[in-house]
Backbone as CSV, one residue per row, in Angstrom:
resi,resn,N_x,N_y,N_z,CA_x,CA_y,CA_z,C_x,C_y,C_z
1,ARG,35.162,118.597,52.392,35.003,119.086,52.916,35.165,118.120,54.276
2,ASP,34.669,116.599,53.625,34.870,115.242,54.114,36.169,115.258,54.473
3,ALA,37.081,115.397,53.595,37.973,115.159,53.751,39.253,115.657,55.188
4,LEU,38.089,117.262,55.016,38.741,118.130,55.512,38.516,117.094,57.466
5,GLN,37.562,117.546,57.572,37.383,116.763,58.880,37.350,115.186,59.523
6,LYS,37.844,114.780,58.461,37.925,113.118,58.548,39.721,113.428,59.217
7,GLU,39.969,114.107,58.445,41.723,114.496,58.831,42.142,115.071,60.446
8,ILE,40.325,116.086,60.538,40.260,116.665,61.840,39.822,115.747,63.053
9,ASP,39.136,114.886,62.540,38.843,113.528,63.573,40.504,112.113,63.945
10,GLU,41.111,112.534,62.551,41.905,111.843,62.683,42.667,112.170,63.875
11,TRP,43.248,113.775,63.860,44.153,114.477,64.525,43.561,114.338,65.818
12,LYS,41.757,114.219,66.449,41.679,114.623,67.918,41.750,112.966,68.535
13,GLU,41.975,112.169,67.759,41.859,110.620,68.085,43.308,110.344,68.306
14,PHE,44.222,111.210,67.600,45.648,111.585,68.008,46.107,111.703,68.989
15,ALA,45.347,113.481,69.446,45.898,113.565,70.086,45.337,113.356,71.411
16,ARG,44.181,112.097,71.646,43.080,111.481,72.580,44.467,110.663,72.676
17,SER,44.825,109.685,71.866,45.778,108.762,72.182,47.190,109.294,72.886
18,GLU,47.619,110.436,72.483,48.551,110.730,72.924,48.382,111.473,74.250
19,LYS,47.120,112.084,74.859,46.877,111.848,75.937,47.142,110.868,77.200
20,GLU,46.079,109.624,76.923,46.126,108.599,77.096,47.700,107.721,77.419
21,ARG,48.068,108.424,77.074,49.822,107.640,76.914,50.074,108.426,77.925
22,ALA,50.121,109.656,77.742,50.748,110.535,78.795,50.350,110.645,79.811
23,ASP,48.953,110.203,80.036,48.003,109.818,81.942,48.482,108.812,82.219
24,GLN,48.673,107.498,81.597,48.736,107.121,81.681,51.177,106.626,82.113
25,ASP,51.508,107.574,81.596,52.922,107.711,81.930,52.997,108.543,82.953
26,THR,52.332,109.453,83.419,52.085,110.139,84.931,51.813,109.711,85.200
27,LYS,50.770,108.310,85.377,50.695,107.584,86.470,51.911,106.402,87.056
28,ARG,52.111,106.543,86.259,53.523,104.916,86.732,54.715,106.018,87.165
29,ALA,55.128,106.825,86.680,56.094,107.450,87.018,55.626,108.054,88.820
30,ASN,54.254,108.498,88.672,54.150,108.180,89.863,53.779,107.335,91.451
31,GLU,53.713,106.086,90.496,53.590,104.963,91.671,55.067,104.457,91.509
32,LEU,56.264,104.501,90.567,57.305,104.778,90.503,58.039,105.273,92.420
33,GLN,57.714,106.724,92.157,57.986,107.992,92.813,57.813,106.937,94.112
34,GLU,56.467,106.523,94.230,55.709,106.297,95.284,56.749,105.179,95.917
35,ARG,56.937,104.427,95.608,57.527,103.034,95.471,58.524,103.246,96.239
36,LEU,59.546,104.323,95.396,60.734,104.873,95.748,61.074,105.688,97.527
37,ASP,59.770,106.510,97.597,59.982,106.750,98.455,59.408,105.948,99.823
38,GLU,58.843,105.011,99.815,58.636,103.449,100.019,60.219,102.758,101.023
39,LEU,60.831,102.692,99.904,62.546,101.668,100.119,63.298,103.013,101.000
40,GLU,62.724,104.412,100.362,63.689,105.600,101.233,63.556,105.491,102.591
41,ALA,61.809,105.514,102.951,61.566,105.263,104.696,62.288,104.184,104.919
42,GLU,62.191,103.134,104.606,62.857,101.602,104.680,63.844,101.308,105.435
43,VAL,65.120,101.483,104.230,66.551,102.431,104.181,67.082,103.184,105.482
44,ALA,66.223,104.180,105.990,66.120,105.668,106.639,65.413,104.761,108.100
45,LYS,64.997,103.139,108.199,64.235,103.155,109.233,64.946,101.865,109.906
46,MET,65.860,101.152,108.355,67.129,100.205,109.325,68.302,100.860,109.644
47,ALA,68.807,102.503,109.372,69.545,102.675,109.549,69.736,103.297,110.598
48,THR,68.422,103.558,111.141,68.186,104.038,112.187,68.709,102.986,113.617
49,GLN,67.814,101.458,113.108,67.470,100.352,113.853,69.124,99.976,114.057
50,LEU,69.939,99.843,113.264,71.440,99.122,112.958,72.345,100.329,114.198
51,ASP,71.914,101.372,113.996,72.985,102.635,114.853,72.813,102.270,116.581
52,ALA,71.005,102.338,116.408,70.466,102.188,117.975,71.029,100.621,118.125
53,GLN,71.165,99.693,117.518,71.580,98.328,118.112,73.050,98.433,117.841
54,ALA,74.160,99.148,117.582,75.008,99.027,117.347,75.630,100.383,119.220
55,SER,74.875,101.095,119.016,75.067,101.650,120.439,74.657,101.340,121.649
56,GLN,74.092,100.176,121.393,73.740,99.867,122.423,74.870,98.049,123.133
57,GLU,75.072,97.654,121.682,75.957,96.801,121.944,77.568,96.847,122.305
58,GLN,77.979,98.212,121.598,79.347,98.151,121.683,80.185,98.820,122.590
59,PRO,79.922,99.890,123.528,80.772,100.579,124.109,81.636,99.834,125.414
60,GLU,81.316,99.051,126.220,82.602,98.097,126.149,83.627,97.367,125.448
61,ASP,82.737,95.968,124.851,83.492,95.363,123.399,84.346,96.023,123.384
62,LEU,83.665,97.528,122.157,84.232,98.221,121.251,85.488,98.675,122.356
63,GLN,85.162,99.637,123.029,86.116,100.294,123.907,87.552,99.256,124.120
64,ALA,87.226,98.036,124.725,88.112,97.295,124.840,88.703,96.613,123.858
65,ARG,88.269,96.370,122.265,88.823,96.216,121.968,90.058,96.926,121.330
66,MET,89.421,98.287,121.266,90.195,99.394,121.065,91.692,100.034,121.835
67,GLN,91.068,99.760,123.197,91.906,99.930,124.193,93.068,98.274,123.947
68,ALA,92.762,97.255,123.220,93.612,95.821,123.678,94.857,96.279,122.422
69,GLN,94.225,97.307,121.099,95.062,97.319,119.677,96.028,98.147,120.153
70,ASP,96.228,99.223,121.212,96.568,100.167,121.218,97.757,99.985,122.138
71,PRO,98.942,100.020,120.890,100.482,99.508,122.497,100.905,99.810,123.738
72,ALA,100.567,100.790,123.346,100.379,101.950,124.715,99.916,101.317,126.124
73,ASN,98.684,100.595,125.798,98.124,99.113,126.422,98.523,98.210,126.683
74,TRP,99.758,97.793,126.782,100.242,96.271,126.079,101.067,96.325,127.881
75,GLY,100.966,96.920,128.707,101.959,97.038,130.049,101.363,95.530,130.809
76,LEU,102.357,95.330,131.028,102.173,93.862,132.280,102.717,94.825,133.697
77,ILE,102.010,94.189,134.251,102.232,94.595,135.849,103.531,93.764,136.484
78,LEU,104.384,94.536,137.434,105.312,93.641,138.143,104.793,92.329,139.065
79,SER,103.936,92.274,139.454,102.933,91.600,140.362,103.023,90.546,139.432
80,THR,102.114,90.787,137.853,102.135,89.196,137.367,102.956,89.212,136.699
81,LEU,104.198,89.620,136.310,105.502,89.104,135.554,106.432,88.348,137.403
82,SER,106.547,88.758,138.501,106.720,87.214,139.457,105.961,86.550,139.954
83,ASP,104.496,86.847,139.459,104.057,85.820,139.738,104.119,84.417,138.665
84,PHE,104.373,85.233,137.101,104.520,84.115,136.230,106.145,83.563,136.545
85,ARG,107.107,83.757,136.838,108.609,83.933,137.277,108.443,82.703,138.036
86,GLN,107.186,82.907,139.161,107.290,81.428,139.989,106.910,80.450,139.498
87,GLU,105.608,80.668,138.567,104.669,79.655,138.257,105.474,79.070,136.885
88,ILE,106.540,79.980,136.558,107.533,78.517,135.301,108.880,78.281,136.146
89,ALA,109.380,78.651,137.649,110.792,78.346,137.762,110.940,77.090,137.824
90,ASP,109.902,76.115,138.082,110.401,74.355,138.334,111.176,73.694,136.963
91,ASP,109.914,74.405,135.993,109.562,73.860,134.352,110.663,74.158,133.851
92,LEU,111.162,75.311,133.913,112.431,75.560,133.178,113.556,75.155,134.052
93,LEU,113.649,74.832,135.246,115.555,74.190,135.935,115.454,73.002,135.418
94,HIS,114.149,72.410,135.417,114.340,71.024,135.142,114.246,71.150,133.701
95,TYR,113.961,71.358,132.951,114.246,71.809,131.282,115.978,71.923,130.677
96,VAL,116.253,73.170,131.748,117.405,73.046,131.144,118.307,71.720,131.847
97,HIS,118.139,71.936,133.014,118.831,70.115,133.550,119.250,69.155,132.430
98,ASN,117.833,68.552,131.542,118.005,67.921,130.490,117.975,67.767,129.110
99,HIS,118.861,69.508,128.937,118.879,69.329,127.504,120.929,70.551,127.458
100,ASP,121.286,70.282,126.789,122.125,71.106,126.210,121.678,71.828,124.969
101,ARG,122.445,73.025,124.852,122.556,73.848,123.953,123.362,73.771,122.472
102,ALA,123.085,74.066,121.762,123.754,73.459,120.531,123.494,75.357,119.476
103,ASP,124.564,75.376,118.765,125.183,76.694,117.705,125.058,75.791,116.465
104,ILE,124.283,75.122,115.221,124.451,75.072,114.591,124.109,75.893,113.059
105,GLU,125.017,76.616,112.811,124.669,76.767,110.939,123.631,77.977,111.699
106,GLY,123.901,78.985,113.053,123.110,79.720,113.015,122.170,79.697,114.195
107,GLU,122.032,78.629,113.909,120.383,77.811,114.537,120.746,77.225,116.250
108,ILE,120.158,77.622,117.131,120.003,77.533,118.093,119.027,76.138,118.102
109,LEU,120.114,75.404,118.729,119.101,73.544,119.107,119.251,72.657,120.710
110,HIS,118.214,72.466,121.014,118.259,72.447,122.090,118.453,70.450,122.322
111,ILE,119.979,69.931,122.877,120.190,69.180,122.464,119.249,68.273,123.502
112,CYS,118.816,66.942,123.642,118.364,65.775,125.025,119.396,65.517,125.511
113,LYS,119.835,65.568,126.766,120.575,64.677,127.870,120.722,62.746,127.635
114,GLY,120.881,62.303,127.041,120.621,60.524,127.431,118.580,60.838,127.596
115,GLU,118.472,60.207,128.310,116.560,59.986,128.252,115.882,61.149,129.112
116,CYS,115.709,61.447,127.550,114.823,62.758,128.020,113.360,62.436,128.838
117,PRO,113.303,63.069,129.998,112.020,63.466,130.446,110.274,63.959,129.589
118,PHE,111.058,64.824,128.474,110.028,65.839,127.763,110.477,64.577,126.660
119,ARG,109.827,64.110,126.313,109.745,63.351,124.792,108.818,63.095,123.720
120,ASP,107.555,63.670,124.819,106.158,63.797,124.133,106.049,64.846,123.935
121,LEU,105.272,65.436,122.673,105.338,66.780,122.088,104.887,67.655,123.252
122,ASP,103.775,66.958,123.546,103.187,68.202,124.845,104.114,68.514,126.168
123,SER,105.127,67.495,126.017,106.091,68.212,127.562,107.647,68.987,126.845
124,HIS,107.984,69.032,125.407,108.589,69.937,124.475,107.595,70.823,124.400
125,ARG,106.540,71.394,124.200,105.784,72.274,123.731,107.008,73.432,124.300
126,GLY,105.808,74.020,122.618,106.845,75.009,121.933,108.751,74.766,121.343
127,THR,109.345,73.506,121.802,110.409,73.762,121.769,110.816,73.194,120.783
128,ILE,109.844,71.876,120.322,110.005,70.510,119.432,110.419,71.103,118.052
129,SER,110.753,71.882,117.273,111.156,72.184,116.458,112.669,72.391,117.039
130,ALA,112.770,73.086,118.084,114.628,73.066,118.200,115.219,72.367,119.551
131,CYS,114.368,70.945,119.669,114.895,70.198,120.472,115.671,69.006,119.098
132,ILE,116.404,67.929,119.311,117.317,66.716,119.042,117.605,65.799,119.901
133,GLU,116.346,64.753,120.284,116.365,63.545,120.691,118.064,63.280,121.349
134,ASP,117.902,62.789,120.014,119.243,61.806,119.672,120.650,62.444,119.054
135,ARG,121.243,62.692,120.234,122.587,63.143,120.168,123.578,62.669,119.078
136,LEU,123.559,61.480,118.368,124.239,60.744,117.887,123.906,61.634,116.399
137,GLU,122.943,61.937,116.258,122.889,62.811,115.393,123.458,64.632,115.502
138,ILE,124.085,64.951,115.928,124.952,66.026,115.743,125.978,65.546,115.703
139,ASP,126.449,66.254,115.228,128.442,65.846,114.651,129.394,65.906,115.565
140,ASP,130.561,65.484,115.795,130.911,65.836,117.205,131.770,66.949,117.226
141,ALA,131.813,67.733,115.976,132.812,69.257,116.026,131.975,70.195,117.139
142,VAL,130.455,70.288,116.925,129.329,70.924,117.229,129.835,71.191,118.586
143,GLU,130.076,72.109,119.360,130.257,72.641,121.151,128.933,72.173,121.433
144,LEU,128.986,71.735,122.387,127.985,71.568,123.103,127.670,72.532,124.858
145,THR,126.782,73.272,124.580,127.278,74.334,125.915,125.685,74.381,126.876
146,PRO,125.964,74.331,128.123,124.452,74.112,128.710,123.352,75.348,128.284
147,LEU,122.496,74.442,128.218,121.236,75.628,128.332,120.391,76.612,129.414
148,PRO,120.599,77.696,128.247,120.445,78.634,130.469,118.909,78.867,129.629
149,PRO,118.246,78.983,130.752,116.808,79.077,130.856,116.724,80.569,130.765
150,ASP,116.984,81.664,129.883,117.030,82.750,129.435,115.256,82.953,128.802
151,MET,115.595,84.431,127.818,114.363,85.132,127.583,113.902,84.401,126.301
152,HIS,114.618,83.614,125.997,114.631,83.470,124.371,113.628,81.657,124.764
153,LEU,114.118,80.866,125.998,113.679,79.518,126.468,112.144,80.448,127.136
154,VAL,112.434,81.427,127.596,111.171,81.300,128.250,110.075,81.605,127.405
155,VAL,109.856,82.411,126.284,109.147,82.969,125.047,108.748,81.351,124.620
156,LEU,109.824,81.268,124.370,109.623,79.662,123.027,108.919,78.601,123.449
157,ARG,109.000,78.220,125.249,108.389,77.319,125.687,107.875,77.655,126.701
158,HIS,106.802,79.136,126.447,105.785,79.458,127.599,105.125,80.722,127.121
159,VAL,105.131,81.481,126.990,104.971,82.902,126.108,104.132,82.352,124.705
160,LYS,104.955,82.145,123.913,104.517,81.732,122.241,102.943,80.588,122.676
161,PRO,103.970,79.191,123.460,102.277,78.149,123.045,101.068,78.733,124.108
162,GLN,101.518,80.180,125.091,99.891,80.228,126.250,99.713,81.079,125.306
163,THR,100.214,81.696,124.303,99.520,83.437,123.311,99.120,82.416,122.677
164,LEU,99.545,81.308,122.039,98.915,81.286,120.584,97.740,80.749,120.334
165,GLU,97.722,80.171,121.532,96.410,79.330,121.964,94.431,79.860,122.429
166,ALA,95.406,81.156,122.793,94.544,81.775,123.155,93.840,83.203,122.443
167,ASN,95.279,83.413,120.965,95.123,84.423,120.332,95.075,86.020,121.005
168,ALA,96.069,85.899,122.293,96.467,86.998,122.462,97.275,87.477,123.392
169,SER,98.122,88.537,123.426,99.260,88.515,123.860,98.799,88.482,126.130
170,SER,100.303,88.670,125.987,100.705,87.825,127.467,99.540,89.000,128.176
171,ALA,99.741,90.135,128.237,99.219,91.134,128.768,98.325,91.517,129.099
172,MET,97.239,90.721,127.906,95.574,90.473,127.489,94.769,89.597,128.539
173,MET,96.121,88.425,128.082,95.670,87.180,128.483,95.836,87.320,130.687
174,LYS,96.508,88.343,131.048,96.643,88.133,132.459,96.074,89.033,133.500
175,HIS,95.318,89.836,132.900,95.243,91.656,133.399,94.210,92.889,132.348
176,GLY,93.634,92.356,131.042,92.902,93.363,130.147,94.470,94.258,129.448
177,PRO,93.831,95.564,129.300,94.761,96.196,128.688,95.096,96.757,129.895
178,GLN,96.201,97.373,130.076,97.359,98.139,131.427,98.208,99.130,130.578
179,ARG,97.884,100.430,130.806,98.475,101.919,130.365,100.130,101.425,130.720
180,VAL,101.341,101.246,129.764,101.976,101.640,130.315,102.837,102.769,131.169
181,ASN,103.607,102.891,132.070,103.711,104.418,132.264,105.357,103.961,132.766
182,THR,105.948,102.682,132.984,107.322,102.458,132.801,108.241,101.796,131.621
183,PHE,108.336,101.792,130.892,109.387,101.158,129.916,110.804,100.495,130.769
184,VAL,110.376,99.006,130.298,111.889,98.093,130.786,112.348,98.065,129.912
185,SER,113.804,97.948,128.930,114.286,96.973,128.374,115.086,96.273,128.854
186,HIS,115.137,94.780,128.061,115.555,93.549,128.439,116.724,93.326,127.356
187,SER,117.764,92.181,127.352,118.165,91.205,126.978,118.148,90.089,126.301
188,TRP,117.582,89.491,125.359,116.896,87.866,125.541,117.741,86.848,125.654
189,SER,119.173,86.976,125.790,119.700,86.539,126.150,119.948,86.036,127.762
190,GLU,119.163,87.576,128.509,119.328,87.786,130.145,118.230,86.729,130.478
191,LEU,118.253,85.960,132.013,117.709,85.465,132.951,116.559,86.123,133.169
192,LEU,115.590,85.471,132.682,114.189,85.470,134.160,113.904,86.443,135.060
193,SER,115.155,85.220,135.812,114.766,85.387,137.130,115.805,87.093,137.524
194,ASP,117.245,87.379,136.123,117.351,88.982,136.471,116.623,89.855,136.594
195,ILE,116.070,90.225,135.140,115.091,91.102,134.438,113.620,91.193,136.087
196,VAL,113.547,90.049,136.564,112.082,90.056,137.349,112.997,89.916,138.814
């Protein structure tokens, strides 16, 4: 009988320790669930705050960015082109007056005539890689022709340097997104004065 009682007591102790362990596991599980609920509530609150912040900040900036990315909004206004032509006319004429053109192995180069007034990098802006100041570097067999104030030169000398510096297209720099309603095609060898 004592042996049986001892075994019963051992089983009772085992059951009690298992119940304690189960109670601790339940308590720990409840604590973990509470912490998980708190974290989910924090994440939801942060998401709501970010959504509210985004909706307050973005409408105009986001809309402007989206309009600027749409090629249908890359239009130039005719009066803007006309103003641009007038702004650069003197510089273009002065530049072509002081340079000849040479086609050397398919590459168009600008060859300075005599003492070039565009010697420094700023004056040659955009065209420096295409310009050779020393005419002696040119083979006698290379034909030199007058340099035309065409769209190649306009883009190289004026459009690229301006848009590179501003990191924006000409249209965006001049007046922002402008919906295109007329498309005009032109040749790059055409003169700006013939286009506008």
